[in-house]
Wavefront OBJ file of the C-alpha trace (Angstrom):
o trace
v -44.465 1.747 11.925
v -46.027 0.064 9.060
v -45.972 2.703 6.342
v -44.425 1.749 3.307
v -42.719 4.133 0.948
v -43.958 4.204 -2.890
v -40.615 2.964 -3.809
v -40.889 -0.161 -1.504
v -44.216 -0.982 -2.851
v -43.236 -0.686 -6.488
v -39.694 -2.119 -6.498
v -39.202 -4.289 -3.783
v -42.568 -5.697 -3.127
v -42.788 -6.869 -6.774
v -44.731 -4.121 -8.458
v -47.999 -3.129 -6.724
v -48.747 -0.711 -9.666
v -46.118 -0.614 -12.271
v -43.932 -4.158 -12.000
v -41.695 -3.282 -14.943
v -40.324 -0.055 -13.530
v -39.964 1.766 -16.654
v -41.628 4.476 -17.970
v -45.246 3.632 -18.789
v -47.368 6.071 -16.918
v -49.081 8.936 -18.333
v -50.863 11.434 -16.128
v -54.023 11.282 -18.166
v -54.117 7.334 -17.347
v -54.013 8.215 -13.471
v -57.477 7.212 -12.784
v -57.106 3.859 -14.843
v -53.868 2.928 -12.926
v -55.190 3.195 -9.459
v -58.774 2.083 -10.038
v -61.765 3.296 -8.041
v -61.656 5.358 -5.143
v -61.956 8.977 -4.050
v -59.386 11.338 -6.075
v -58.852 14.914 -4.856
v -57.112 17.345 -7.324
v -56.248 20.668 -7.259
v -57.037 23.220 -9.867
v -54.923 26.194 -8.972
v -51.944 25.682 -6.599
v -53.168 27.947 -3.634
v -50.174 27.409 -1.636
v -47.902 29.230 -3.955
v -46.877 32.766 -3.425
v -47.861 35.362 -6.035
v -43.980 35.889 -6.656
v -43.690 32.042 -7.264
v -46.528 31.945 -9.427
v -45.010 34.421 -11.828
v -41.738 32.717 -12.306
v -40.662 30.283 -14.981
v -38.703 27.343 -14.213
v -36.760 25.277 -16.843
v -38.460 27.453 -19.713
v -41.921 26.674 -18.758
v -44.278 28.283 -16.481
v -45.780 26.637 -13.443
v -48.405 24.116 -14.556
v -52.055 25.108 -13.888
v -53.505 21.831 -15.063
v -55.671 19.360 -12.598
v -53.326 17.106 -10.672
v -54.257 14.199 -8.435
v -52.551 14.774 -4.810
v -54.873 12.398 -2.793
v -56.300 9.034 -3.277
v -58.589 6.677 -0.815
v -58.876 3.076 -1.955
v -61.543 0.643 -1.090
v -59.663 -0.765 1.857
v -59.401 2.742 3.389
v -55.592 2.935 2.347
v -54.843 6.817 1.792
v -52.034 7.547 -1.088
v -50.510 11.019 -1.066
v -48.937 11.990 -4.074
v -46.092 15.039 -3.927
v -43.144 16.198 -5.652
v -41.020 16.876 -2.584
v -38.712 14.269 -1.541
v -37.162 12.806 1.733
v -33.542 13.331 2.118
v -33.387 12.528 5.820
v -35.287 15.735 7.469
v -38.161 13.319 8.068
v -41.044 15.116 5.865
v -42.264 11.746 5.095
v -43.508 11.388 8.641
v -44.234 15.113 9.210
v -46.331 15.636 5.921
v -48.080 12.318 6.793
v -49.055 13.629 10.160
v -50.908 16.754 8.622
v -52.677 14.815 6.144
v -53.809 12.320 8.936
v -54.764 15.135 11.144
v -57.242 16.845 8.346
v -58.549 13.775 6.963
v -59.093 12.271 10.612
v -57.558 8.978 9.515
v -55.173 6.847 11.349
v -51.521 7.677 10.834
v -50.650 4.280 9.590
v -52.995 4.469 6.801
v -51.377 6.879 4.865
v -48.729 6.148 2.233
v -46.713 8.651 0.418
v -45.474 8.789 -3.275
v -42.624 11.019 -3.302
v -40.397 12.557 -6.098
v -42.062 10.308 -8.981
v -42.231 12.749 -12.135
v -44.582 10.180 -13.783
v -46.913 10.039 -10.469
v -46.851 13.183 -8.763
v -47.699 16.735 -9.306
v -44.783 19.152 -10.706
v -42.664 20.591 -8.123
v -39.905 22.957 -8.011
v -37.780 21.043 -5.518
v -37.064 20.298 -1.985
v -35.050 23.025 -0.683
v -35.182 26.624 0.945
v -37.115 25.121 3.944
v -39.938 25.409 1.885
v -41.760 22.022 2.323
v -43.281 22.676 5.675
v -44.731 26.020 4.983
v -46.028 25.337 1.306
v -46.567 21.767 0.754
v -48.142 21.149 4.240
v -50.924 23.739 3.734
v -51.403 22.106 0.267
v -51.711 18.469 1.501
v -53.846 19.661 4.521
v -56.231 21.439 1.924
v -56.704 18.247 -0.126
v -57.162 16.234 3.085
v -59.962 18.489 4.437
v -61.555 18.524 0.872
v -61.520 14.959 0.976
v -63.083 14.729 4.469
v -65.708 17.012 3.450
v -66.497 14.925 0.386
v -66.444 11.475 2.472
v -69.171 13.375 4.965
v -71.443 14.423 2.063
v -71.273 10.923 0.656
v -72.243 9.267 3.953
v -74.956 11.785 4.460
v -76.488 10.938 0.950
v -76.575 7.183 1.963
v -77.739 7.649 5.479
v -80.245 10.386 4.499
v -79.092 13.131 6.962
v -77.356 16.273 6.776
v -73.768 16.359 6.819
v -73.358 18.369 9.884
v -74.850 15.906 11.808
v -72.068 13.415 11.128
v -68.561 12.884 12.483
v -65.512 12.012 10.937
v -62.804 10.143 13.061
v -60.113 7.472 12.818
v -61.002 6.601 9.076
v -64.791 6.222 9.592
v -67.942 8.691 9.139
v -70.238 7.962 12.288
v -73.893 9.113 12.537
v -73.943 9.655 16.583
v -77.621 9.491 16.706
v -77.948 5.934 15.296
v -74.445 4.590 15.797
v -74.049 3.510 12.477
v -70.472 3.853 10.839
v -69.025 3.696 7.460
v -65.149 3.327 6.962
v -63.797 5.646 4.201
v -62.932 2.501 2.113
v -66.884 1.601 2.413
v -67.568 5.049 1.131
v -65.270 4.846 -2.010
v -65.874 1.164 -2.744
v -66.534 0.575 -6.599
v -66.749 4.248 -7.091
v -64.638 6.673 -9.202
v -65.216 9.942 -7.189
v -63.227 13.027 -7.975
v -63.036 16.216 -6.006
v -61.475 19.051 -7.564
v -60.449 21.788 -5.149
v -60.431 25.305 -6.350
v -59.926 27.109 -3.050
v -58.667 26.843 0.323
v -60.666 24.668 2.566
v -60.892 25.528 6.323
v -58.154 23.943 7.970
v -57.943 22.553 11.767
v -56.188 24.958 13.969
v -53.007 23.853 15.606
v -54.590 24.191 19.129
v -56.953 21.406 18.258
v -54.252 19.040 16.660
v -54.379 15.352 17.809
v -52.251 13.880 15.245
v -50.165 16.848 13.990
v -48.064 18.336 16.850
v -47.291 15.068 18.646
v -44.018 12.989 18.611
v -44.946 10.380 16.155
v -41.797 8.002 15.421
v -40.167 8.140 12.111
v -41.609 6.242 9.415
v -39.667 2.826 8.773
v -37.223 4.121 11.260
v -36.023 0.569 12.064
v -35.265 0.200 8.332
v -32.721 3.269 8.580
v -30.759 1.652 11.336
v -30.917 -2.209 10.277
v -30.060 -1.465 6.665
v -33.108 -2.416 5.187
v -33.998 0.853 3.778
v -33.050 1.107 -0.103
v -31.096 4.327 -1.400
v -30.315 5.099 -5.057
v -27.112 3.372 -4.864
v -28.779 0.163 -3.698
v -31.054 0.036 -6.953
v -30.698 -3.028 -9.105
v -32.459 -3.763 -12.358
v -32.593 -6.896 -14.450
v -29.399 -7.165 -16.523
v -27.660 -4.257 -15.003
v -24.346 -3.194 -15.791
v -22.087 -0.698 -14.064
v -20.456 2.555 -15.156
v -17.537 4.462 -14.750
v -16.420 7.902 -16.210
v -13.221 9.494 -17.006
v -12.475 12.924 -15.440
v -9.919 15.688 -16.410
v -6.978 16.427 -14.352
v -8.398 19.650 -13.255
v -11.255 22.362 -13.578
v -11.529 24.001 -17.012
v -9.314 21.085 -18.469
v -9.128 20.476 -22.356
v -8.395 17.002 -23.647
v -4.938 16.919 -25.504
v -5.013 12.912 -26.334
v -6.765 9.766 -25.464
v -5.896 6.170 -25.895
v -8.492 3.622 -24.559
v -6.857 0.486 -25.907
v -5.840 -0.935 -22.700
v -9.299 -0.511 -21.305
v -10.861 -2.175 -24.303
v -8.994 -5.289 -23.837
v -10.383 -5.958 -20.346
v -12.957 -8.646 -20.482
v -16.755 -7.388 -20.614
v -15.573 -3.668 -20.690
v -17.153 -1.113 -23.666
v -15.731 2.076 -23.856
v -18.408 4.805 -24.521
v -17.091 7.892 -26.266
v -19.609 10.888 -26.579
v -18.205 14.092 -27.633
v -16.007 15.322 -24.665
v -17.557 12.504 -22.451
v -15.682 9.123 -21.978
v -16.984 6.435 -19.891
v -16.959 2.684 -19.402
v -19.626 0.042 -18.892
v -18.534 -3.446 -17.377
v -20.118 -6.285 -15.326
v -19.323 -5.217 -11.763
v -18.225 -1.941 -10.502
v -14.638 -2.924 -9.734
v -14.028 -3.892 -13.289
v -15.691 -0.374 -14.519
v -13.132 1.530 -12.230
v -10.390 -0.404 -13.249
v -11.203 0.068 -17.025
v -11.344 3.925 -16.539
v -8.136 3.915 -14.693
v -6.484 2.101 -17.626
v -7.515 4.788 -20.043
v -4.299 7.146 -21.094
v -5.585 10.892 -21.273
v -3.406 13.943 -21.419
v -5.026 17.142 -20.278
v -3.932 20.700 -20.515
v -5.091 22.347 -17.320
v -4.943 26.283 -17.191
v -3.373 28.096 -14.469
v -6.057 28.978 -11.928
v -6.074 30.807 -8.317
v -5.503 29.078 -5.313
v -6.742 29.506 -1.665
v -3.806 32.251 -1.354
v -5.478 34.710 -3.555
v -9.183 33.658 -2.803
v -10.423 36.772 -1.012
v -8.655 39.156 -3.417
v -10.482 37.362 -6.382
v -13.921 37.310 -4.947
v -13.511 41.316 -4.091
v -12.876 41.974 -7.973
v -15.849 42.995 -9.922
v -17.030 39.882 -12.358
v -16.125 40.323 -15.616
v -19.676 40.286 -17.222
v -20.327 43.590 -14.703
v -22.688 41.497 -12.598
v -25.318 43.193 -10.794
v -24.430 45.118 -7.764
v -27.958 46.607 -7.472
v -29.223 44.163 -4.538
v -28.997 46.637 -1.776
v -30.973 48.014 1.163
v -30.434 51.597 2.144
v -32.384 53.432 5.059
v -30.834 56.886 6.121
v -27.445 57.791 5.868
v -24.703 55.440 7.399
v -21.834 58.041 6.451
v -23.405 60.673 8.850
v -24.643 58.344 11.480
v -20.859 56.782 11.579
v -19.429 60.433 11.959
v -21.616 60.944 14.850
v -21.320 57.704 16.386
v -19.259 57.433 19.756
v -18.411 53.522 19.293
v -17.253 52.719 15.890
v -16.300 49.201 14.282
v -14.960 48.288 11.146
v -14.036 44.542 10.468
v -13.770 41.954 7.584
v -15.015 38.219 7.891
v -14.012 35.630 5.710
v -15.831 32.005 4.814
v -13.980 29.379 2.781
v -15.586 26.898 0.333
v -16.834 23.691 2.231
v -18.197 20.455 0.679
v -21.725 18.957 1.122
v -20.230 15.559 2.211
v -23.361 13.798 1.914
v -23.365 10.138 3.303
v -24.306 8.809 -0.041
v -22.466 10.388 -3.229
v -24.630 10.944 -6.165
v -25.733 7.836 -7.973
v -28.250 6.919 -10.661
v -29.384 3.884 -12.413
v -30.741 4.491 -15.940
v -32.808 2.166 -18.148
v -34.092 2.690 -21.682
v -37.029 1.047 -22.978
v -37.096 2.213 -26.809
v -37.113 5.770 -26.671
v -38.230 6.251 -23.272
v -35.815 6.638 -20.266
v -36.476 5.718 -16.678
v -33.717 6.925 -13.999
v -33.657 6.112 -10.408
v -31.341 8.827 -8.693
v -31.080 10.843 -5.491
v -31.848 14.409 -6.381
v -33.723 17.362 -4.464
v -35.221 18.459 -7.835
v -36.559 14.948 -9.732
v -38.434 17.565 -12.282
v -35.412 19.555 -12.742
v -33.391 16.300 -13.426
v -36.122 15.434 -16.064
v -35.677 18.757 -17.856
v -31.961 17.912 -18.033
v -32.396 14.515 -19.511
v -34.783 15.725 -21.984
v -32.445 18.642 -23.287
v -29.538 16.089 -23.028
v -31.252 13.651 -25.186
v -33.815 15.424 -27.104
v -36.814 13.884 -25.786
v -40.207 15.054 -24.773
v -41.186 15.285 -21.128
v -43.435 12.615 -21.134
v -40.707 9.881 -22.435
v -38.571 10.557 -19.238
v -39.389 9.277 -15.637
v -37.217 10.415 -12.846
v -37.569 8.247 -9.683
v -36.271 9.467 -6.339
v -35.970 6.792 -3.771
v -35.133 8.226 -0.587
v -31.608 9.514 -0.697
v -28.693 9.443 1.933
v -28.560 13.183 2.471
v -27.927 16.431 0.361
v -27.776 19.501 2.461
v -28.565 21.486 -0.653
v -25.939 19.844 -2.810
v -27.804 17.643 -5.127
v -29.799 20.017 -7.247
v -28.239 18.831 -10.476
v -28.510 16.004 -12.413
v -24.721 14.907 -13.353
v -24.842 11.388 -12.514
v -28.246 10.736 -13.831
v -27.210 12.319 -17.446
v -23.996 10.113 -17.435
v -25.668 6.966 -16.230
v -28.281 7.446 -19.359
v -25.391 8.105 -21.797
v -23.845 4.898 -20.798
v -27.031 3.025 -20.706
v -27.888 4.108 -24.045
v -24.753 3.003 -25.622
v -24.732 -0.409 -23.737
v -28.257 -0.920 -24.438
v -28.706 -2.284 -20.967
v -29.622 -0.557 -17.547
v -26.365 0.965 -16.249
v -25.755 2.063 -12.681
v -23.194 4.741 -12.034
v -22.291 5.631 -8.483
v -19.797 8.542 -7.851
v -16.945 7.821 -5.592
v -16.150 9.973 -2.526
v -13.242 11.688 -4.614
v -15.472 12.473 -7.449
v -18.036 13.979 -5.016
v -15.677 15.988 -3.615
v -14.307 17.456 -6.610
v -16.976 17.594 -9.245
v -19.954 18.494 -7.178
v -20.534 22.126 -6.266
v -19.437 23.872 -2.943
v -21.007 26.260 -0.562
v -19.653 29.716 -1.608
v -16.561 31.016 0.043
v -17.140 34.591 0.871
v -15.721 37.977 1.990
v -17.893 40.108 4.382
v -17.131 43.725 5.552
v -19.111 45.346 8.337
v -18.871 48.967 9.547
v -21.101 49.630 12.485
v -21.484 52.781 15.078
v -23.153 52.965 18.519
v -23.991 55.559 21.104
v -22.137 55.315 24.328
v -25.475 53.882 25.790
v -25.314 50.899 23.259
v -28.163 52.256 21.091
v -27.135 51.082 17.695
v -26.927 54.068 15.209
v -25.504 52.728 11.766
v -24.836 49.492 9.999
v -22.988 48.888 6.797
v -22.902 45.318 5.589
v -21.019 44.053 2.322
v -21.075 40.553 1.382
v -18.891 39.321 -1.632
v -19.948 36.106 -3.551
v -21.460 34.153 -0.310
v -24.827 35.415 -1.160
v -27.763 37.279 0.296
v -29.395 34.700 2.642
v -29.712 36.238 5.987
v -28.064 39.526 5.095
v -31.046 41.445 6.503
v -30.515 43.290 9.756
v -32.986 41.852 12.535
v -31.933 44.814 15.096
v -33.360 48.294 14.930
v -30.975 50.488 13.492
v -32.079 53.767 11.913
v -29.250 53.946 9.263
v -28.565 50.869 7.044
v -26.493 50.225 4.162
v -26.554 46.355 3.311
v -25.291 45.168 -0.284
v -24.453 41.958 -1.679
v -21.783 41.997 -4.544
v -21.460 39.126 -6.961
v -18.133 37.534 -7.713
v -16.487 35.392 -10.213
v -16.088 32.333 -8.153
v -12.704 30.272 -8.898
v -14.847 27.134 -7.706
v -18.224 25.720 -8.735
v -20.490 26.889 -6.176
v -24.255 26.673 -5.358
v -26.910 25.933 -2.564
v -25.944 24.643 0.922
v -27.694 23.826 4.034
v -27.985 27.387 5.635
v -26.314 29.806 3.384
v -27.363 32.638 5.875
v -24.506 31.084 7.963
v -21.989 33.191 6.656
v -23.789 36.779 6.984
v -24.913 35.733 10.450
v -21.576 34.788 11.654
v -20.319 38.231 10.741
v -23.422 40.158 12.144
v -23.291 38.437 15.268
v -19.643 38.881 15.718
v -19.528 42.217 14.970
v -22.513 42.624 17.613
v -20.677 40.937 20.153
v -17.646 43.352 19.512
v -19.908 46.286 19.888
v -21.350 45.120 23.196
v -18.106 44.673 24.619
v -16.745 47.841 23.342
v -20.142 49.431 25.243
v -19.404 47.717 28.265
v -22.676 45.770 27.983
v -23.609 41.919 28.519
v -23.881 40.811 24.927
v -27.441 39.494 25.530
v -28.528 42.833 27.315
v -26.986 44.754 24.222
v -29.059 42.652 21.667
v -32.327 42.935 23.691
v -31.630 46.748 24.040
v -31.562 46.910 20.037
v -34.125 44.475 19.332
v -38.063 44.740 19.058
v -38.779 42.075 17.216
v -40.807 39.642 19.937
v -39.909 36.366 18.251
v -36.411 36.994 18.138
v -36.537 38.212 21.609
v -38.454 35.507 22.798
v -35.771 32.822 21.498
v -32.975 34.796 23.139
v -34.616 35.002 26.406
v -35.773 30.926 26.192
v -31.776 30.129 25.440
v -30.522 32.458 27.914
v -32.942 31.002 30.511
v -32.130 27.304 29.741
v -28.422 28.265 29.583
v -28.261 29.893 33.035
v -26.886 33.106 31.144
v -27.448 35.328 34.171
v -24.991 33.166 36.289
v -22.149 32.311 34.017
v -18.730 34.386 33.886
v -16.053 33.676 31.460
v -12.487 33.147 32.637
v -9.252 32.622 30.659
v -10.052 28.720 30.384
v -13.651 28.746 29.983
v -15.756 31.228 27.740
v -19.331 31.920 27.219
v -21.272 33.211 23.756
v -24.486 33.933 22.733
v -25.798 34.501 19.049
v -29.014 34.312 17.034
v -30.844 35.247 14.112
v -34.020 34.730 11.699
v -34.026 33.114 8.161
v -36.775 31.297 6.139
v -39.335 32.177 8.585
v -37.877 30.590 11.628
v -36.043 32.259 14.681
v -32.834 30.748 16.687
v -30.844 31.658 19.330
v -27.575 29.895 20.556
v -25.643 29.781 23.673
v -22.268 28.151 23.893
v -19.932 27.303 26.481
v -16.110 26.568 25.295
v -13.185 25.326 27.280
v -9.461 26.176 26.174
v -6.830 24.112 27.643
v -3.981 26.449 29.105
v -1.099 24.312 28.026
v -2.120 23.051 24.629
v -4.539 25.836 23.893
v -6.904 23.229 22.275
v -10.493 24.209 22.210
v -13.370 22.367 22.934
v -17.073 23.144 22.680
v -18.449 21.797 25.789
v -22.039 22.644 25.812
v -24.609 24.186 23.421
v -28.199 25.370 24.205
v -30.387 26.311 21.159
v -33.856 27.642 21.122
v -35.675 27.617 18.136
v -39.166 28.959 17.117
v -40.706 27.990 13.657
v -44.373 28.509 14.401
v -46.512 25.725 15.167
v -44.633 22.568 15.656
v -45.737 19.418 13.709
v -43.331 16.886 15.292
v -41.409 17.846 18.241
v -39.090 14.776 18.074
v -38.531 15.368 14.516
v -37.677 18.943 14.974
v -35.836 18.461 17.936
v -33.619 15.756 16.026
v -33.335 18.259 13.278
v -31.979 20.842 15.600
v -29.462 18.465 17.340
v -28.231 17.405 13.671
v -27.854 21.093 12.860
v -25.840 22.232 15.863
v -23.464 19.160 15.194
v -23.093 19.825 11.290
v -22.593 23.464 12.016
v -19.633 22.436 14.076
v -17.704 21.500 10.938
v -18.384 24.803 9.219
v -17.333 26.759 12.368
v -14.095 25.062 13.224
v -12.521 23.083 10.559
v -13.951 22.343 7.113
v -12.489 24.015 4.036
v -11.683 22.843 0.696
v -8.217 23.359 -0.018
v -7.181 23.961 -3.989
v -4.543 25.225 -6.416
v -4.538 25.448 -10.176
v -7.750 23.895 -11.030
v -7.154 21.029 -8.533
v -8.669 20.231 -5.291
v -6.311 19.085 -2.727
v -7.782 17.432 -0.052
v -10.723 15.377 -1.724
v -11.151 12.544 0.890
v -12.372 12.209 4.347
v -8.477 11.597 5.729
v -7.624 15.241 4.622
v -11.123 17.006 5.151
v -12.163 17.208 8.684
v -15.661 16.855 9.438
v -17.332 16.693 13.188
v -16.373 13.501 15.270
v -18.117 11.958 18.320
v -15.558 13.366 20.356
v -16.177 17.007 19.043
v -19.881 16.686 19.967
v -20.855 18.772 22.968
v -23.728 18.440 25.320
v -26.535 19.736 23.216
v -29.955 21.027 24.710
v -32.617 22.115 22.516
v -35.691 24.755 23.775
v -38.516 24.329 21.196
v -40.693 27.583 21.376
v -44.202 26.032 20.110
v -46.174 28.930 18.432
v -49.613 27.167 17.693
v -50.949 30.774 17.048
v -48.586 30.986 13.920
v -48.045 28.909 10.689
v -45.764 26.247 10.567
v -42.312 27.434 8.858
v -39.462 25.364 7.683
v -36.578 24.266 9.974
v -33.931 22.596 7.894
v -31.624 25.640 7.421
v -31.838 28.086 10.391
v -30.527 25.558 13.038
v -26.716 26.254 11.793
v -26.505 29.911 11.562
v -25.942 30.302 15.602
v -23.434 27.878 16.478
v -20.469 29.573 14.846
v -20.894 32.917 16.020
v -21.832 31.962 19.486
v -18.810 29.894 19.880
v -16.395 32.505 18.356
v -17.981 35.098 20.828
v -17.354 32.518 23.775
v -13.386 32.337 22.551
v -13.429 36.072 22.466
v -14.951 35.960 26.219
v -12.055 33.774 27.456
v -8.963 34.943 25.368
v -9.647 38.538 24.066
v -8.939 37.176 20.504
v -11.648 37.603 17.996
v -11.706 34.885 15.398
v -12.956 36.442 12.249
v -12.887 33.515 9.757
v -14.719 30.373 9.252
v -13.060 27.838 9.773
v -11.726 29.307 12.927
v -8.381 27.434 12.617
v -5.176 29.391 12.727
v -3.203 27.300 10.236
v -3.986 25.406 6.856
v -2.606 21.783 6.943
v -0.557 20.769 3.914
v -2.298 18.298 1.605
v -2.270 14.857 2.570
v -1.894 15.698 6.425
v -4.658 15.134 8.875
v -6.053 18.600 10.403
v -4.335 19.596 13.510
v -6.458 20.029 16.881
v -8.116 23.672 16.829
v -6.083 25.822 18.731
v -6.480 29.366 19.703
l 1 2 3 4 5 6 7 8 9 10 11 12 13 14 15 16 17 18 19 20 21 22 23 24 25 26 27 28 29 30 31 32 33 34 35 36 37 38 39 40 41 42 43 44 45 46 47 48 49 50 51 52 53 54 55 56 57 58 59 60 61 62 63 64 65 66 67 68 69 70 71 72 73 74 75 76 77 78 79 80 81 82 83 84 85 86 87 88 89 90 91 92 93 94 95 96 97 98 99 100 101 102 103 104 105 106 107 108 109 110 111 112 113 114 115 116 117 118 119 120 121 122 123 124 125 126 127 128 129 130 131 132 133 134 135 136 137 138 139 140 141 142 143 144 145 146 147 148 149 150 151 152 153 154 155 156 157 158 159 160 161 162 163 164 165 166 167 168 169 170 171 172 173 174 175 176 177 178 179 180 181 182 183 184 185 186 187 188 189 190 191 192 193 194 195 196 197 198 199 200 201 202 203 204 205 206 207 208 209 210 211 212 213 214 215 216 217 218 219 220 221 222 223 224 225 226 227 228 229 230 231 232 233 234 235 236 237 238 239 240 241 242 243 244 245 246 247 248 249 250 251 252 253 254 255 256 257 258 259 260 261 262 263 264 265 266 267 268 269 270 271 272 273 274 275 276 277 278 279 280 281 282 283 284 285 286 287 288 289 290 291 292 293 294 295 296 297 298 299 300 301 302 303 304 305 306 307 308 309 310 311 312 313 314 315 316 317 318 319 320 321 322 323 324 325 326 327 328 329 330 331 332 333 334 335 336 337 338 339 340 341 342 343 344 345 346 347 348 349 350 351 352 353 354 355 356 357 358 359 360 361 362 363 364 365 366 367 368 369 370 371 372 373 374 375 376 377 378 379 380 381 382 383 384 385 386 387 388 389 390 391 392 393 394 395 396 397 398 399 400 401 402 403 404 405 406 407 408 409 410 411 412 413 414 415 416 417 418 419 420 421 422 423 424 425 426 427 428 429 430 431 432 433 434 435 436 437 438 439 440 441 442 443 444 445 446 447 448 449 450 451 452 453 454 455 456 457 458 459 460 461 462 463 464 465 466 467 468 469 470 471 472 473 474 475 476 477 478 479 480 481 482 483 484 485 486 487 488 489 490 491 492 493 494 495 496 497 498 499 500 501 502 503 504 505 506 507 508 509 510 511 512 513 514 515 516 517 518 519 520 521 522 523 524 525 526 527 528 529 530 531 532 533 534 535 536 537 538 539 540 541 542 543 544 545 546 547 548 549 550 551 552 553 554 555 556 557 558 559 560 561 562 563 564 565 566 567 568 569 570 571 572 573 574 575 576 577 578 579 580 581 582 583 584 585 586 587 588 589 590 591 592 593 594 595 596 597 598 599 600 601 602 603 604 605 606 607 608 609 610 611 612 613 614 615 616 617 618 619 620 621 622 623 624 625 626 627 628 629 630 631 632 633 634 635 636 637 638 639 640 641 642 643 644 645 646 647 648 649 650 651 652 653 654 655 656 657 658 659 660 661 662 663 664 665 666 667 668 669 670 671 672 673 674 675 676 677 678 679 680 681 682 683 684 685 686 687 688 689 690 691 692 693 694 695 696 697 698 699 700 701 702 703 704 705 706 707 708 709 710 711 712 713 714 715 716 717 718 719 720 721
């Protein structure tokens, strides 16, 4: 694949647009920067929902000014501008497919500029599985508008009506005369501007020729050969390396500090800025050695540990919080009293780390009072806001560039490394690279929230649901809604004072779905019904029914039977506009009781599929990642300190843990494409837990489903039931 990223063009190939790499670009100079050609901009961002349009972010409203999204140059190359970023989910490929489809241009003629605050329109960020359902239609609209304008320009030159011409393969052709004009010929020497005020007519998925196909990943070879450049690979002329002094624990206060030993190391500069202390040095090793030489004493207050976690989360927050997020239908109390079958259970989920392949990294460079930062972030414009606030700069003096980064999983919304690198660079007067260590990433980044979930439910003797009460403490309201048919519901999220810093994670809905699908399995067994039959009996949503049936059919659910050494489980759910069902087979050694997941079948429906191979890969990765949270991942902490801040003590899925994974794509070309980055994680844990129950009669109600906690410094023991 020959498509080059904007980062490669600008900072590897020698500066096709801005060789210096420091902030010199103003949106008002955009046309000057890119020269002639066709520009397509948007006057009102039609893809934003009414709810999104009413919000404010970082103290400002969503912008309503004209921004350029698409440029066609005289060589027919197409450049797309989007504030979304590539984090490993392959949106560089799928977004380019959608543009190529609507523009009727070759796929390899599309180049994407992503996550550059000086060149791309403002964007909230890449999260919440929103890229495909929001940015996809937006870019398709731009591409369709450009195609229509090219047809009009060709019609003017050929003295015919636009309706008599065809656009395909980057050319406009007059079928009667056989004359063709490339897009580059139509834009050469011109500065054409198209402003889109409303939606364009878009190509239905049933007619897709490029979108909907298994286009190989853009620059896929670079990722496996090491050629691809990540934020931690960025190098600037004269660059120094930084390291930051960290406290001994959370909420610590500094008692004393002696940096004299560090200052004696050749080439080292110690930087003090209020409570911030760091060093810069000629190389990364010296920087780390220097910061280790600083003698600091800290006062770390007493804080909760894992033992008290769920009691702490059950307490109301000190500020009162907001307990108003609830969904009430009918009377749960009356329905439970009249139910033949009753269930009351508690479920827990531990804090887990994001563990990205690439820890936080940033390179900061000052040019006078202008700042450019290269960093891995899901929110380039949000990080720009953090930098403007930290250094009291106007937004047009700060540029954030996000080279494709080595994963995030919801863990890189914030710009700590960017601000720290900028502080060090400002003091040093030279560019500074700051790379967090794995220990820093484990300790000072935020975690997936821990949670306590309480469920009370009731059903009639025939297996019909009658009542459902669901309370979530701290781990959030994602996926908390009840997808099954039940006439009486009380569903409520309760905020808590979290002992640890917490935030977004890939598929926060996994916690609520684990609890709900485990409880549904319990009710099915109490009613004496097959777990799939019980679900379908209480399910009218045709999309969720379809994935359950597809997964069960591929798995052979009707023909399997659990034994004491082998169990089968099923679970499903819906979140972020997608639907998933998961079947799992587990094996339990009769002597050691060691558990192994042998086979997983997962059916997924997220509307019209843009790239089948990309989606299948994403789903497979979701299944493997979900194994960690289901079986062994958990943060151990006590008195403000993380006790397992390294991979030796934090168990992640290994090759030996990977089961046979089969993916079933339910491609709904009659529906808009939905996001697929998160929902793939929600079915694995409950399906495995339900399979364990089928084999052993023991219900595991905690994530991770591990019977004991290893001592700090010990490797995690094999999972046993």
